[in-house]
N, C-alpha and C positions, 0 to 999 in steps of 0.2 A: 350377832347379836338378832334377836328376833324382835320383832315390830309388829303388833297387831293394829290396823286401823278399821273402825266401825264407823261408816259414815249415816247421818241422818236419823239417828236413835233420839227418840223424845224423851225432853228432860225428866216426865212422868215415870219412863221406864229404867233410869238411873238408880243406882244405890241410894237410900238417904242421906248419907255422908256427901256423897258427890253432890248430889241436888242442894244441899246446905250450903256449900261451897259457890255454886251458879247465882243463885238468887236472881232468876230470870223467870218469865213466865212460864206456865204449864206446859202452851201449844207450842213452845220452840223445839227445833231438835238440835242435835250438835253431831261436832264429829269426836269419836273418842278417840285416841291414839296411846298403845300403851306398849311401853318400850323395855327391854329386860334391864336393870340396873346394873353398871359395869361393877365386876368386883373388886373390892380392894384388894392389892396386893399385898399379903401380911410377910414381910421379911422371913428367911428361912433362920435357924440358930445357926446354920454352917457360913459364917460370912468368910471374906478374905485372910482371915488373919488363921481360918483353919488350912487355909491353901498351903501345902507344903514349899511352893516356888514364892509364897509372900515373904519379904525381907531378905532375899538369900544375898544382897550384898550390903546388907547393915554392917557388917563387919571387916567392910575393906576400908584399909587407911588412906588409899589415895583418893577416894570419896568423901572425906570428913567436910569437906568446903565444896559444897554439891554445885554451886555456881562457879567456881571457880574450874570446876573439872568441866563443865558443859562448855563453857567459854574455851578451853585450850581444844576441845573435841570440835569445836566449830570454827577455829583458827585454821588458815588456811596454809598446806603446807610450805607454800612458796610466797617470798614478799612480790610486791609488784614489779620489782627490778629482775626478776627471776632465780634470786638468789634462795637458799634454801632457808626456812623459818629456822631459828636457832632452837625455837622453844622444846 
């Protein structure tokens, strides 16, 4: 980002629109800081739905209940007593 800082500018030398906003005596000096505005990010037309990898698992029957599927993935292989988890 580019920034321009001009110090000790007499109010009388400012553009009329700026002077009207300040409403100060003409003998006063000010510091002018001009910053480049951030550009708004415009979303592109190509969104995630155009990605061929998006939704590649949507037809899997074992993932109809996503919460149950993830719960099963997170379940340990063995019980606390050392026996194998039967699920």
